[in-house]
C-alpha positions in Angstrom: 0.3 105.9 -182.9 -1.5 106.7 -179.6 -5.0 107.2 -181.3 -4.9 103.8 -182.8 -3.8 102.2 -179.6 -6.5 104.0 -177.6 -9.4 103.5 -180.0 -8.8 100.5 -182.1 -6.7 97.9 -180.3 -9.3 96.8 -177.7 -12.2 96.4 -180.2 -9.9 94.4 -182.5 -8.8 92.2 -179.7 -12.4 91.0 -179.3 -13.2 90.8 -183.0 -15.2 94.0 -183.3 -15.0 97.2 -185.2 -14.9 100.5 -183.2 -18.6 101.0 -184.0 -19.7 97.5 -183.0 -17.8 97.9 -179.7 -19.3 101.3 -179.1 -22.8 100.0 -179.6 -22.3 97.0 -177.4 -20.7 99.1 -174.6 -23.4 101.8 -174.7 -26.1 99.1 -174.6 -24.5 97.5 -171.5 -24.1 100.9 -169.9 -27.7 101.9 -170.6 -29.0 98.7 -169.1 -26.9 99.3 -166.0 -28.2 102.9 -165.7 -31.8 101.6 -166.1 -31.3 99.0 -163.4 -29.8 101.7 -161.1 -32.8 103.9 -161.7 -35.2 101.0 -161.0 -33.4 100.2 -157.8 -33.5 103.9 -156.7 -37.2 104.1 -157.4 -37.8 100.9 -155.5 -35.9 102.2 -152.5 -38.3 105.3 -152.4 -41.4 103.4 -153.5 -41.2 99.9 -152.2 -44.6 98.7 -153.3 
């Protein structure tokens, strides 16, 4: 089934449930967005 393949195979391959994988990925993505915002602010306000 395509839904299982798309949403469950990858998390299972790293020993996580869908929810655990979602939380981890959102955390990493959020950290990267915050770092990007900090870099952008530093470019405009270098002090």
